[in-house]
N, C-alpha and C positions, 0 to 999 in steps of 0.2 A: 624469643621465639621467632619473631618477625625476621630478625637478622639471620637466624639459621635457615629459614625458608628461602630468603633472598640468596644466601650463600649456596644452598642446595640447587636452586634454579640456575644460578650462575655456573656452577660446576657442570650441570647437565648440558647447558648451552655450549660451554667450552668443549665438553666431550663430543657433542654432536658436530661442532665445527671441526674438531680434530679428525673425526671419522670422515667427514666430507672432504677435508683436505687430503687425507690419505687416498680416498677413492676418486678424487678429481682426475678426469681423463685429460691427458696432454694433447695439445694440438700436434699434429704430425705432418712433417714435410719430407717427402721422399723425392730425391733428385737422382735422375738416371741420365747418363750421357750415352752416346752411340758410337760404337767402333773405337773407343778410346783406349789406348795403351796405358798400362800403369806407369811407364817410365816418363810420361808427360807431367808427372807430379813429383817435384823435388822432395817433398816429405817422404814419399814412398821409396824413392831412390836412396835417400839417406838411411832409412831403416834397413833396406835390403842389401845395399851395396856400400854404404859408408860414404857416399858422395851425393851431391844434389843433382848433378846433371845426368842425363841419359848416357848410356855407353856411346850413343851417336853424337851427343853434344848438348848444347844449351837448351834448357827448358825452363818454364816458369809457371807458377800457379799460386800466387800469394793468398788467394781466398780459400782454396782447398787446404793449403798448408795451415792456414788459420783454423780451419775446422779440425784438423788433426791435433792442433795444440789445445783446442777447446774440448775435445772428446776422446773417444777410444777408437783406435785404428785396428781393424782386423786385416792384417797385412797379407795373410796367406789364404785369401778367398779365391775360389775358382768357380767358373760358370759351368753349368750342366750341359749346355749346347752352344756351339760356336757359330750360331746364326741368330739374327735378330728375333724372329718370331718365336722359335722354340725356347730361346733363352728367356724372353719376356713372359712366356706362358709359365715357365718353371718358377719365376719370381712371383707372379700373380697367384699361382695355385699352391706354391709351397711343395711342389711334387716333382719328382724326377721324370724326364721324358718317358722312360720305360715303364713308369707307373701310370702316368696320365694318358699315354698313347698319343701325345703331341710331339712328333719328332722333327717336323720341318716347317714349311710355310703353308701347310694345309689349313683350310678353314675347318673348324671343329664346332660341334654343338654342345649344349649343356643338358641334353636330354637322355644321356645314356645311364646305365646302372653304375658306371664308373665316374660319373660327373658329381662335382661338389661345388659349392659357392666359391667364387674367387675372393681374394683379399678385400677389395672395395665393398663387395656385397656384405661380407661379414662385418665390416666396419659400420655400415649402415645399421645392421641389426644391433650394434653396440651403442647406437644413438648418435653416430657421427654424420656430419655433412661431408660428402666426398666430392672432390673436384679434380679434374685432370686438364692439363694444357700441354700441347705439343704432340710428339710422336707417342703412340700407344703400342702398336704392333702386335696386340693380342687379337687373334683372328677368330673370335668367338661369335657364334650365331645361336639363335634359339629357334625351335620349330613351332610354326603356327600353320595349321591346315596343310600339313605335309610339305611346307615350304620353309626354308631357312631364312630368317630375317635378322637384321642387326640387333645385337643385344646391348642395352645401355649399361656398360660396366661402371661408369661414374655418373653421379647425379648431375653435376655440372661438367660438361665435356667440351672444352675448347680445342677440338681436334686440329691436327696439322692441316688436314684437308680443308677445314673451314678457313683457316688463315690463308691457305693457298687459293681457294676459290674466291676469296675477297680481293685477291690480287695485291696483297700487302707485301710479301717478301721479295727478295732479290732474285729468286728462281722458283720454278715450279712447273706444273703441267696444267694447261687449260683443257677442260674436258671437250669443249667444242669451240673451234675457231672458224668464224665466218668472214671476218674482215681484219685486215692488217694495215695499220697506219692509213686508214681511209680507202684502202684497196679491197674491193669485194672479191673474195676468192671464187674460183670457178665452181668449186664444190667444198662444202665444209670438211674440216679435218678434225679428228678426235685425238685427245691426249697428246697435245703438242708441247714439247718442252720450251720454256721461255726464260729469258733473263730480263729483269726490269731495272733500268737505270734510275739514278736518283732524280733525274728530271722527268721521269714518267715514261720515257721511251722504252718500248718493249721490242726485244730481238727474239725471233723465233728460230729454233734449231730444228729444221725439218727438210730433209732432202726432197721428200715428196712435194712439200709446199713450194719449194723453189723450182722444181721441174714443171709443175702444173701452172705456176704463175711466174713466168720469166722476169716480169718487172720487179720481182722481189729477190731475184738471184743475187747472191753475195751477202745476204743478211747474216747467215751463220758465221761466215768468214769475218764480217765486221765485228761481231761479238767476240770471236776468237782472238782477234788482234787487240781490240779495245780492253779486254779484261785479262789479256796475257794468259789465255787458257792452255792447260796441258791435259790432253785427254789420254785415257788408258788405250794402249795398243799393244800388239804382240808381234814383234818382228820375227820371233821364232816360228810363228805360224803364217808368216808372210803378210801380216796386217800392217798397212801403213798408218802413220799419224794422219787423222782426218778431222775436219771441223765438224763432222757429223758423228764422230765416235761417241760411245757412252762412257760415263765415268770421268768426271773432272777431278784430276788428282792434284791440281794446283791452279792458282789464278787469284786475281784480286776481286773482292766483292763489288758488285755494281752499286751497292748501297753503303752508306756510312754506318758506323757503330750504332747499335740500338735499333736500326731499321731493317735488320736481316730477319730471317725466319726466327732464329733463336732470340733475337732482340724483341720481336713481337710476342713471343711466348712469355718472356720475362715481364714485359709491359702489361700483358693480359693478366698475369698472376698478381702483379702489384695493384692493378686497377680492381681486381676481384676483392682484394683485402681492403682497399680504400673505400669501396662502395658497399659498406655494411648495410644489409637489409634494403638495398636499392638495386636498380638495374644499371647495367653499363653495356657499351657496345665494343665489339671487335669488328672493325669495318662497319658493315651495316647489320650485323647479326647481334641480337640482344641476348644478354645472359644475366642471371641473377647473381648479385654479389654475395659475400660471405654472410651466413646466418649466425649472428652473434649469440644466439640462444643455444647453439650446439658446438661441441668440440669439432675441430676440423681435421680431416685427412686429405692432404693435397699431394698430388703427384705431378712433377714437371718432367716431361720426356724431351730432353734436348736432342736436336739433330746433329750438332757438332760432335766429333770431327768427321762424321760420315761424309762421303762424297755427295755433292760437289764440294771440294775443299776450297772455300773462298773467304779467307780472312779479310777483314777491313784493311784499308790502305795503310793506316799507321802501324798496325800490328805486323803486317807483311813486310813493310820497309825495315822495321826494327829487326826482324828475324833474318832478313836477307844479309845482314851484317855478319852472320855466323856461318862458319863452314862446318859441315857435319862429316863424320866418319861413317861411310856407308858399308854395311855388311856385304859380303860377296859369297857366291855359291861356287863350290868346287865340283869337278866331275866325280871325285871320290864320294863326296857327301850325297850327291844325287843318285849315284848307282846303288847306294846302300839303303835309300829310302824305301819304305813300303810303297807298293804300287799305287795305292790310293793317294798317298802324299805326292808321288811323282805326277799323278794326273792333276792334282790341284795346283801344283807348282807350274805345270805346263799351261794350264788354263789362265793363270794370273801371273805369268812370267814377267819379271821386271829387270832381270839382271842384264838385259841387253839395252836398257835405256842408256842414253848418253850420260856422262858425268854431270853435265849441266842440268839435264832433266831430273836426275836423281836428287841433286841438291835442292832444286826447286820444289820437288815433291816433299822432301823432308822438312825444309824450311817452312813451307806453307801449312803442313800438317800441324807442326808444333805451334805456329803462330795462331792457327785456328783454335787450338786447345787453350792458348793463353787468352784469347778473346772470350771464349766460353767461360773461362774462370771468372772474368770480370762480371759477367751476367749472373753467375752463381752467387757471387758476393752480393749483388743487388737483391736477388730473391731471398737469400738467407737473412740479410739485414732487415728487410721489410717484414719477413715472417716473425723474427724474434721481437721486433718492435711491436708488432700487432699483439703477439701473445703476452708480452710483459705489460703493455698498456692495459690489457684486460686482466692482468694478474692471474694468467693461466699458465700452467706448466707446459712445456713443449719438448719435442723430440725431432731431430733431423737425422735422416738416413741418406748418406751420399754413397752412390755406387759408381765406381769409375768404369763406365762402359758396360754394355750388355754382353760384350766380349771384347777381345783386343783387335789388333790390326798389324800386319807386317809391313815394314818399310825396307824391303829387299832382304830381310832375314830369309834364309833358305832360297834366295833368288826370286822371291815372289812378293806381291802385295796381297791385299784382302785378308780373309780370315778362314774359318770353317775347319781348322785342324785342332787337335788337342795339344799342339806345341805350346810352349810356355807363353809366347807373346800373344797367342790367340785366346788363351783361356784364363790367364791370371789377372783377376780384377778385384783389387782390394775395396773394402767398405769402411766408411767412417760413420760412427754413430755418436751424435752429440745430444746431450740431454740437459735440461735445466736442473735435473737431479743428478749431481755429480757422484753420488754414491752408487748409482746404477751403472753409469758409464763415466768412469773417472777421467779427469782432464789429463791429456797427454799420455794416456796408457796405450801400450802396444800389445796386442794379443797375437802370438805367433802360432798358436794352434790352428789346424786346418778349419776353415769355414767354407760354406757353399752358398750359392744363390738361393737354394731352397730354404735357407735360414731367415730370409727377409720377412716372409709372411708370418711365421710364428712369432718373430720378434715384435713386429708392429701390432699383431693381434694381442699379444701378452701385455704390451704397453697400454693398449686400449681397454683392457679389463677383461678379456676373454680368458676362460679357463682352458688353455690349450692342452692340458693333460686329461681332459674329459674325453669320453668316447666320441663326442661330436667332432672332435678334431683328430681322431686317430688316423685319418688319411694323410695328414701332413708328414712329409718326409724330413723336414728341416728341424733344426734345434734353435732354441732361444739364445740369441747372441748375448743377452744379459747374463744368462747362466754360464755360457762359455767364458765370458770375461771374468767371472768370479770363480771359475774352476768347478762349478757344480753340474756341468753337463758331461756326457760321455766324451772321452778324448778320441778323436779320429786318428787312426793310423794312415788313412787314405781319403782321397776324394774321388768321385766317380761322375761319369756323364755319358751321354750318347747323342751323337749328332749325325744327321743324314745328308744335309744340304750340301751339294757340290762335291762331296767326298764319298758318298755312298753310305749305307748303314754301317755305323762304326761306333764302338764304345771305347772308353779309356778309363784307366785307374792310375792314380798318381800317389806315391808316397814321398817322404822327405828325400829319398835317394834315387827313386826311379819313376819313369813314366812308361806305361805299357798300354798298347792299343791294338785292337783287332776288329775285323769285319764281323758283323753280327747276323747278317741276313744274306741269303743267296740271291734274292730278288726283292721286288717291291710288293708282292702279294701279301696283304695283311692276313694274319691268322693261319697262313699256310707254312708248314715246316718251321714252326717257331723254334724247334730244338735243333735246327740245322747246325748251328755253331758248336753244339755239344758233340757232334759226330764228325765234323769236318776235319780234314788233316790240318796240321799246323801250318803248312805252306798255303793251303787254301784260305786260312784265316788272315793271311797277309799281315803278319805281325810287325809291330814296331816296338822296340825297347830301347830306352835311353837311360844310361847311368848318370843321372843328372848331378849327383854329388861330384863326379869327376868331369862331366861333360854338360855344364849348365846351359850351353847354347844349343844343346840337342842336335849335334852334328853327326854323330856316329851311331847308326842303328846297329845294336848288338843282338838283335832278336835271334840270329842264327849262329852266334858265337858260342861254342861249347862251354866256355867258362861261365856263361850266364844262363845255362839251361835250367838249373834248379830255380833261380829267381823267376825266369820266364814262365815255367810251368806253374809255380805257385800263384803268380799274378794272373795268369790265364784262368786257372780254376776259380779263383776268388771272383774275378770280374764276371765271368760267364755264369757262375752260380747265381750272382746277384742280378745281372741285367736280363738274363734269360729265364732264370728259375725262381726268383723271389718276388712274385707278384707282378710279372710282366703283363702289360696290356697292349693289345693292338686293336685298333678300331678302323673299320672301313667307313670313313666319314662321308662317303658318297662318290668316291673315285677309287680306281684300282691301285694307284701308285702313291708311294710316299712322296709328299711334297707337292703334289699337283694342287692347283687351286680347285679343290673339291667343292661340291655343292653343299657340303655340310649337312646332309640329310640322313646319313647312315648312323645307326645306333647300336649295331651288334658289336659286342665286346668279346674279344678272344683273350683268354687268360692262360698263363703258364706259371705254375707255382710248385715245381718239384723240389725246390730247395728253400723252403720258408725259413726266414730269419738268417739267411746267409749274410745279409747286410748287418753285421754286428760291430762295425767300426774297427775290427781287429785284423791285423795282417802282419805276422812275423816272418821275415824273409831269410834271416840268417846271412851266411856268406855266399859267395858266388861259386864256390867249388862244387 
């Protein structure tokens, strides 16, 4: 009898332990880079094109390639907005811009009838400790006494501004400068860009500073020469190369590897994990280390390879040994572009850079990506070691860029268009549970950035199919990987920054894009696009199956009329008529740095459920 009782108790204990093991929440590490093209990753190039190098030339990313071998690659992932802030908002909310009302770089609040908790907030409700280090880019505020104040998205937030204000990285902005190298300024200057050398010397880049303080004249030129800087300029608009220009497209880092902005982000993350239940410092600022009693949700927002593009010396020298094939813009391509695309190309024109400048720009971009890859490896290894030492399950979500970046494709640099190189950003998910995300698996079905939030929430134990999460637009990547999720015939998005209000839809064979708004007045004439002429919609249509580089806009080619009309109807029914939201966040214009005090939500819902993932186009006749 005693033996039976002992056996019964043992069975119950084993059962309880089994249930606990099944429910144990994984530690989660979400890594996001900034302005990174997918072709900087050999693993992605091999899957998509059958070669490891970019079409431009040599690239390397051994650590991300390792992640691809360890987990599941969602190779056909596209971003919802080709600008940092709206793209990051879509990831953190799991919602399309046309549903959240966050289209640009506007500050927004969480006090509207259309507001829901962001991903980190939901993870806290699931029992997680949340931490973030680096660039966040989510411009959320909350209202207190009719004023918008900063909202703490993560519990432990080692923001890029903190690292910058501590004077740790190789570049940044100082909010107030009163003295330079022992010279007291005639009057203080605000938000002055600086470069910090490894010996502690600081070089300021300010035309005003040098004019008002002649004894400091030549400082920007000294930094320009010392770090071999190449600034953005536009000869097409008569702009000369200047030491005071904005946008460093190439140069060598003033700091060695590990001491750059991204290096400090990685160090801070490593120190966070090593200082369990203790405090640690980033510069002079104190933070709490990891809470071992809770599962961890950590987010690293790297700055690389966003401008200023400044790879450390050893990476730069290695990539300077390679010569790259630079894309070129033809008059024929430019003439056929949609007007909005022409405008963006003109404002970021690079086709008139010299051959030497183009090579330098491409070499340093890919070198910067390679340096960042090494930092990712350090962060990943530390995270896995921490989790496995604790005998805790873990999950890694790597996102290649909040959007892409052109390197003279279409004759331009920068981003903001729905062209392939601006919007194609694969995701890798690696799990300690290989049944959920199998090792080396490649998923070619369409996926989107809005899938990130539901995937992480589901892993954390949330019932994402309950009414509480009905606002989420994304799908669970685990279900997509196992074929249990709806299969998308298309991906969609809407982006306004630098290109004007514009939406896109992409299928496996086509990309179609049109203007969505006549102006920037929110909630006014929301149905404008439904009544506008085809010409006024400024359409772009690329037959990507035949024209993968998206050179020939066939929007007005009679052969493609049926395809264009079907894609136009589907796209506009969804983005204009299926739950569209526009909010005046406290300013009249899309993208303005609003006060974030507005809460009135304008809705348009004349085509509910138009977004059903289905679009059959047939032939082009």
